[in-house]
N, C-alpha and C positions, 0 to 999 in steps of 0.2 A: 840495235836489237839483232840477236842471232837469227839467221834465216832458219826456218823450221819446215818440216814436212809432216803433214797429217795424212796418212794413208787410210782412206775410208773403205771398209770392207763389209759387204752385205753378208749376214749370217742367219742361219735358221734358229739358233738358240744362243742368245747373248750370254747367259750364265755359263753354259758349257764352254763356249768360246773364250770367255774370260778366264776360266780355269786353265784352258789349253795355253793361252798366251802367258799366264803366270808361270806355267810349267816350263816354258822356254826362256824365262828370264825377264819378262816384262813386268812392270809394276802398275797396278790400277791406280788411276788418278781421278778422283771425283770432283776436282776443282771446277771444271766446266761441263762435266758430263755425269749426270745422276739419273737414276731411274732404270726401269727394266728394259727400255728399248735401246740402250747404248752403253758402252764402256770405252773409256779412253785408256789405252794400254801403252805406257811409256817404255820405249826401247832405249832411248838415249836422251841427252839434253836437247837434241834437235829433231828427233824422230818419234812419232807416236802413231799407233794403229788405232783408228776409230772403228770399233766393232759395233755395227749397226744392225738392228733387226731389219729384215728385208722390207717390211712395210714402212719403217722410218726412213730407210735408205731411199725408197721410192719418192719421198718428199723432196729430195735434192736433185732429181733428174727426171726427164721425160722419156729417156731411153729405156729399152728393155734391159733387165738385169740378166747377165749371163749366168749359166749354171757352171760354176768353176770346176765341177767334177767332170765335165765333158768338153768345155770350151776354155781355151787359154786367152786371158785378156791382158795379163801382166805377169812377169816373173820378178820376184822381189829378192835381189841379191843382198846378203848380209855379210859384211866383212868380219872376219874373226882373226885373232892374233896368232893362232896356231892350228895345225891339223887336229890336235886334241880338242880344241874348242869347237871345230867344225863337227867332229864326231859327237861331242858332248851335247850340243844343242839339237843335233839330229836325233840322237838316242832319246833325249828328253821329249822331243816332239812325238816320236813313235810310242813311247811309254804313255803319253797323254792322249793317245787315240789317233794320231796322225798317220799318214802313209808315206812310204818312200817310193816315188814314181819311176826312178831310174837308178842305175848302178853308180857307184863312186866314180868320179872323174879325177884321175891323178896324172898330171902332166909333169911331175917332178917339181917344177917351179910354182905350180898352182894345183891346189887340191880342193875339190868341192863335192858336196853332196846335195841332195834335194829332199824336201819334205813338203807334204800338203797338210794344211790345217783341217779342221773338221768339216769345212765346207768346200775343200778342194783348192783353196788359194795356194799357189806354189811359192815356196821360199827356197833360196839357194845359198846356204852358208858356204863361204869360201875363204881360203887362206892363200896368199900369194907372196912370193919373194919377188918384189918389184924389179930389182936389178937383174935377176936371172930371167924374169919374164920379158923385160925389154930386150935383153940379148937374144933370147930364143925367138921372139916375134920378129926381130929385125932380120934374122937369117944370117947375119954376118957380124953380129956383135955391135953393130952401129945403132944409135938411138932411133926409135921409130918416129917418123915425121908426124907432127900433130896436125 
């Protein structure tokens, strides 16, 4: 079985968040998640975002739920195949009501932007030329030790 990740995110409005995630390229899957308290938004064959109403999210944890608009709990980096794809997903997020919390980061070999969803969860789409990144990070063109 393919290893998968399901990123559970507490949200204020499941329907609005579902529309936001569809706008950035996710597909709603009702196979295991139906009803107004949750949406399963498929990003890839191995990654899905579980959009959960805050009250429903609370049934999975005894911890306090952070306010992602003021507190950072996780940064979700999304690899893209080109700079244009980084720009496209970020612009789609902004058009769907998201925010851009910081300027573009362009290191030549790596290009990234950031956007927040409707509840402040931060996503960082990025493109990287791996060979150029390894050479740049090593300082002398030597591979970086793992």
